[in-house]
N, C-alpha and C positions, 0 to 999 in steps of 0.2 A: 505493499500501500504506501504511495506516494502523495505526500500534502500538497496542495496547492491555491496559489493564491488569487482571489478574482478584481481586478482590477475597476472601476467604473466612471464612466462621463455623467456629467447629468447636469444638462444646461438648461435655463432660464430664458425665454427666447418673449420677442417682445410683445407679447398677447399675457405676459405675468403668467404663464404656467410653466410646468418641470417638465421633461423630456429626459428620457435614458439616452444617449449619444452613442454611447460605445459600450462593452465589456469587452475583459483583456482577462487572457487566463498564465497563469506559470510562470511568465519573464520576469527576467533578472532588473532592477531598476539601474536607470540610467540614463545620461542623455540621450545617448545612440536610441534608446528603447524608447523615451518619450518621446523624438523626435520621429519618428516610427506613426504613432497612436496619433501624434498631430499634425503628421501628414496624410494620413487616412482619414480622420475626421474632414480635412482638407477637400480631400478628393471625393467624400460623401457629401457635400455641399455644405459645410459651416466654416465660410470664409469672414466672419468676421466675428470676433469676441472680444466685447469692454474687457472685461474683466474675470482673469482668473481665479478662483479661490481653493489654495490646493494646503494639504498635509507637505511636512515640510521633507519631501520625499528627494532621494537624492536623484541629480542631476535634472531634474524637472524645470530649476528657474535659467538655463542655459538653453533648453526645449524650446521655453516658451517665447525666449530672446531670441533666439533662431526662426520659429517658423511664425509666430503671430507679436512682432517687436514692436507692434501698437497698441499692444494690450498690457492692462495693468495685471498686477499678480498682489491677491494679498495672500498671505499662509495663516494656518487656521490659531489665532489665538488659544484656543482650549487644548490644542493638540502641544501647543509650546508652553503651557503650565504645566500637561501631565507630563512632558518630559523633563520640566525644570522640577517637579518634585518630586520625581518617580525614588530617587534616594536621600529624599532629606530626611531625620531623625523625627521620628513621630511628635518628639516631645516641642519641635521647631515646627511643623507643619500651617500650624493653624496662622502663627505671623508671618511665617512666611508667604502666603497665599494673602494673606490681608496687604505687605506689601507689594506683591506683583499686581495684584488688584488696583492699586493708585498709579500703577503702571498704563494700562490699557483705557481706564475709566477718564484717566486725564482729557481734559477738552480741546486738544493740540498736543501734535506730534513733538513740539517742543519742549512742552510739558511733560511731556511724557517722559522723555528722554530725560529732564531735569530728574524724575523719579527712578528711574532706572536708575543714576547715576547714583542717588540717594541707597538705592539699594545695594547696588556696588559695595559703596562706603561703609554698609550696614554688615552684609552680608559675606565679603569675597575670601575674607579670614576661615571660614569654613566651608561654603558652598561656592566657589570659585569660576567656575564651569556655567552658574545657571546664569550671570551677568555675561559673561560670555558668548552662551549662545546666542540673548537676546542680541547682544551687539553685533554678533555675525549676519543671522535673519533680519536687522532693522529695516534693511530697505522694504522688505516686504510683506513686516509685521506691520510698518505704519502706516501702508498705502492706505487703512480705511478711513485716515485721517482725514483725506483730503476732499470727504464726500460729508452730502447731509449725515442726517442721524438715521432718515429710514433706509439710505442707501448703506450706510453703517452696519445696521442691526444684521442687513440680508449676509453682507460679505464676512465678514472678520471670524466666520465660523464656519466650520463644513459640516452644521448640526443634518442638511438635507441629504447630504453621505450615507450620516451617520444612522439616518432614518432609512435609510435605503437599505443599509446592512443587515439592520434589526430584520427587515422583514425577507430577507434571501437566505438568513440565518432561519428562518421558520421554513424554508421552504429544502433547507436542506438536513435539518437536526433527525428527521426521523429514516435519512438514509446519510450515512455517514459515509460511506462510498458509492461510487459511481462507477463503472466498467471503461471508461474512456472521458477526453476533456467533451467531445460531441455529446453524448450523453449529459453531462453537468449544464451543459449549454442550453440545452433542450429544458431541463428541469427551471433555469432559469428564466429562460425565455418565460415559460407558461406563468413563473412567480411574477415576471415585469406585467406580461400583459395582466394579469389582474390587479396587481397595485397601479396600475397606470388610469383606471376605471375609478378608480381613488382622486385621483389627479384634474378632476373636472373643472377647481373652481381657483381662481388667482391669487398670486401671494400677495400677502397682506399688504397695506398701501400701496397697491400695486400703480393707481391712477397718482399718487404723486411721487411714485418715484418715477416711473413712465416721464414725467412731465422734466423731471430733472436731466433724468438721461437724455432725454432730448437738445435740454439747453448743454450739459455739459459736451454729449460726445456729437456735438451737433453734425460737425465736418466727417468724422469717421461715419456717420449714419447714411450725411448724402453720398458720401463717397459709394456703399455698399449701396443705396439705392441705385445707386448711377448704370 
């Protein structure tokens, strides 16, 4: 028996509705792999992506810059926090989490960086790797501050992917092994078709978000429509 990983790409279209764009099984994370995923999306018609929201996947930064150089990229804050605290002592956990929250709830990127510097001064002697990781990923972690609150709430976490993963685990939990990747894909496909029936409503506050996107990305959207 061999374990494999399934990677999912979910998009939100300009009507405010979610759509599964692709599933990929069992590859090793790398820039080359993510470039192949994005080139496949382009081949299938996804020519314009305004904002990528991803986990901190190996090589994905370079792939986005290569294939969709005009797109913004936001890394998931929730996953950044999880990775930050997984080795923190239990007695420090609540305080570290509270100090991290001051970073990503700051009103601006500049204020967030100030809170990160304060965090670094306080915790680097015990957990230097935390502030180092935030600094290394700051360009993509701080993207959401460039947008109004309604868009921030939509992009600063990959919760839609997490929800999708939970639903797919329901599909596979009663059948932990599959005879082939093709059999797994077919089971997931049926699960997706059932899930998409529930995706009939628009993203919350989509009317406001849509208006903001039209202003913020007017040039790119006009180019895509041409």
